[in-house]
N, C-alpha and C positions, 0 to 999 in steps of 0.2 A: 677781920676775917671771921670772928665769932658771929657777927651779924649775918654774914652770908650763909654760914652754916645753919643759923636759926631759920632763915628764910627758906632754905631748901629742905629743912628737916621735916619729915612727915609728921602730921598731927595724928590724933587718935583715929581719925577716919581713913587714914592712908593717903590723904592729899596734902600737898605742901601749901604753904600760905600763898604762893604764886598761883597755884591751881584754884584756890578759893577766890582769889582776886579775879581770875578769869571767869569763874562762875558768876561773880557779882557783875562783871562787865557784860557778859552774855545775857544775863537776866535784864539788865538795863536796855540792851539792844532789843530783846524780845518785847519789853514793855513799849518801846517806841513802835515796833512792828504791829503790836496789838492796837496801839492808838491809830495807826494808819489803817489797819484792817477794818476796824469797827466804824470808821467814818462813812457816812452816806455820801459817796463821791458825786452821785447825780445831784443831790441837793446842794452840795458845795459848789460844783462846777456850773450847773445849769440854772439853779435857783438863787445862788449866792447866799445860802443860809448861814454859813460860817462867818463870812465877812459881814453880813447884815447883822448878825447877832453881836459881833465884836464892835460894830459901829454903834449899836444901841448902848453898849456898855461904855464905850469911849465918850459918847455924847453926855452921859450923866456922871462921868468920872470926877472925883473930888480934886484931882490934880489937873490944872489946865493944860500942862505940857503934854499930857496923854492924848487929850482930844486934838490939840494942835498937831502933834506928831502923826496921829492916825489920819487926820484930814489932809495932811501934807503928803504922807507916804503911801497909805493904803487906799483911802477913799477914791483917788483919781484912777486907780487901776485895780478894781475889785476882783476881776476874773484872774488876772495875773497873780495877785496876792493869794487867791484861793489855791492856785496851783503851787505856789511857793510853799505855803504852809503844809499842804497835804503831802507833797513830794519831798519836802524837808524831813518830815517824819519817817517816810520810807527810807530815804538816804541815811538818816541817822541810825535807824534800826538795822539796816544792812551793814553799815560801816562799823558800828559798835559790836554787833553780834559776831560778825565774821572777822573782825580785827583788820579792817581795811582803812587806812588813814585814820586810825583810831584817835590819836591825840586831837586831830582837827575835828573829828566827829564829836568828841567829848566836849570840846570848847563850844561848838555850836549847839550841843545839847543843853549846856548850861545857859547859853544866851537865849535860846527859844523858850526854855522854862522860865527864865527871868522875865522875858517879855510878857508871857502869860501871867506870871506872878504879879507884875506891876499892873497889868490891865485889870486883874481880878482882886486887887488888894482889899476891896470893900467886902469881899465874900470869903471870910476866913475858913468856912467849911470846905471850900474847894482847894485850899492851899496845901493840904497834906501831901497829895500826890506830887505836886511840883517841888515841894521842899525835899521830899525823899529822892526824887530823880536828880535834883541838883546835888544833893549830898553824895549820892552814889557816883555821879559823874566826877565830882571833886576828888573823891577817894580814888577812883580809877585813874584819873589824871595824875594825881600826886604820887601814886605808887607804881605808875607805868604798867597798868594791868594788861597791856597788850603784849607782854613778853611771853605769854603762855597761851596756847590754843588760838593763835592769831595768824591769819594769812600774811599780814604785813610783816610780822616778825619772821615768818617762814622765808620771805624773800628779802629780808634784811632792810625793810623800809625805815624802821625807827629802832 
């Protein structure tokens, strides 16, 4: 019981820990929405720039399973995969920000970031963002951060 009282106790800013976890969750969702917003969709969908870039990285990857997996799953359907990547970012952003199917969105957030993390393992300068997004998603998942300021919680989804 003392733990529950601690969780709901306001901190110095007037927000409870659950509210701060909701802020963290919403921030992650907004990060995904920004990732979607700043993508040049015309280049991704019409010119294949995103998948083409990923193909060039996979072709030179130090782990053979990355190139094999890319050649098996992504390369045969570049246009479809471009849509999958771009609209996954939008779906994750909306789901996490507004708290709709949040646990599922958080798991897929971790998986999408891990996929990029593995693809770009040779470029450590790029890994900070992905590591942070994975860490935030794990914290939100582990603490059930969808319990506050969440549409899913409002309708008793989780």
